[in-house]
Steps between C-alpha positions, in 0.01 A plus 500: 500500500298666779484348848200282588217688670466221760791300642450234768812347651501196733167605648361320802212554742452286810230489764485346847218251543405401851344165583317466828535170682154384597429330830229240535349673807568834668344585835427853619778473758749422220400815310529717811838358600630543147400869498659563841818323387520718186482816715759387753760311293724673245426397140826306472409282799145413389440142385477469128151379412477611137715418198607747233570439132672716242310515169654645184227643277768618252845342478807576284300685233677701230368646175496814288219681318559736209316824450172454311468125570175340612606217731264234631575330832329164541506208740281300734335651805770554760781517243599851613341717229320746726797518737725592209265778390486638854879503512519679166234747618700564820203402712727260686878484523712205383685283748799471266588621153449826314239656270587783258202694358565780254174692499172561678294194590120475502348188655161331494536199728158467659167679510544841665881512485614859557148636556376664821146372566376826651609712203294538185599359165610846387718552807657155466602572141700802618632307801633221279656755267681660792625159616643444151680835523281688253397862541138605535515653151624170350219306666240757391617467139426125512192520722228496233671212320516298824133558582387412147699175506371397843137588416425620856391860421179477706684383811809718474414704812391196704737354764663193348404290803155489340636376165451142388814294446455541123483880529807496724698308239377719214618819661819352648614358166409820316711704742795258488501478120439865412734680740794382288720302738806345341411162657146365538449197728165319477394193700200269442271782618371560145300178532258697719392716205246402237603357163465831314716687750762224502525539124550876540769445763693251288488737205623782721791290624603439139480875434707567811775266380496649151560836666828367639377422851541164672224270628528208744182292494386206715201288399385137503330551162758353264307617191530862610865455593580353159329787317621791712850409621813479287715320753427302814646378827388176664534481879495183705546506878641851475762416238516574130475173306438639151536831316462602137232530235157492667366204302803287592471593867130403496591166344753441777239591762250249359763226476577546870131479592302180557442344159154351534179626661164331491245770434200288599454484878449124487584284203197315364598131502282424197768642269834671564828600337788266579793650305605748233817529294642707216708334228593522132355249248829307501476448878734774628387620843559841652497703698671713231409513130591717202238727348526327160416156645148354477361396838258246638304561821397169658230496769427169675182450699299223663127433497369286785178448305361570157405871473289642220598849390853482644740760368876530556718795416797715587599865509845638431589808702793733554679506833287796612180301441398653166318231298641462147304198375198299615472164324274192508487200262147605403644811336617272217202262508675236714296382800659428837486142626198466732530134599638387836878454512827683430511728195712774350446785257783635284491851363746570215626859469672648197854642524578872525198567716649596837748772587789461741415449865336277758156351427258308722239234428161489673304176447133434573225240468136610499154412371371703210141392572451635851820702555639275776875553548655167595858623527690822430877502557686828459869497403506122475823534300723769352723538197741765376540621142839613370568681173565264210868462418464627146290793624726609784494875556790704630274697733344341809146607415389309190172672422192631682173314529371180658510251212643497150279380218648400161389755240522455123650814349515624145676809368424675175568833336195714430 
């Protein structure tokens, strides 16, 4: 077996953070005397007025990446994702630990990375190629392909300082992806581009990986991460807390996040959701169920007054936010209770509908007459589906898709 293309061993990166001690009142004479004292006294003899703190952006991090893998790195803001990419790109040096990279690295960490603002787009293409260690002939062979992908032909001989952020990203990604580095590192910068270009970039990253090259990708869009990345790494406070199949890492990320968020800025006190639970018809409660079990989604709500046109419902979503089902009692001809008081709606779901993984429930109360949203609670509860015992598969990935729908099959000879 060949060696991994990326090896990270006990990696750590620390920074010094200074905290100034504030005084309630400082007179001009105090400022002058302080300056004079700093000139006269040696540094070691000066009074200590500020405090200093050591902050570890990355701590005790180890992992390996195989050639041709597309690896997603996720985590909250401040988890250490961008710091890790800068370490891998050799933009900054680690405090401790070692990084082994077997191949050329192309990076796209922020708008304008690796570009000289005074040079034209054409000149920057050749500059980036030289930085990657490619000859002028190699860059020229790819030049037309890069320009066509970036769609900046008209502005090719314009200094890039006059480019918009979207044009910057178009050209930068085209250069990074087409000059055939062994390792491509991409941060959230693709979010700057329009939807059509993002789609092109994601397709290109898949092509790059199929060509045997490796991609490290950071994004807060869990839908994109699930579709593009094979494996994932979850960072929390600079440490790795989960690693493995991308969908499982996303599930772990969501489980570690706050479980409930009220989408409405202020809950309307006329009607609001009070609770939600998932259970089986025989009363078994989660949070884990088997795929061959029927489920009941129970949403409880309270009306402070009688409301005509009240509607209650729930959505079931994947951990990345993708909505699988949107259900209301009215779908089956059953009206929600509109009178004042405590009520509940129960939605019964057939077995063998969901695939393995973490699912979320969003619950809402609104008025179908005038569109008023009384309450909208995202991720009010979660549940996890496991493969049915009699359907257990030897491989970790059961099947692709979002849901599984029972299909009646017949086979005949013709």
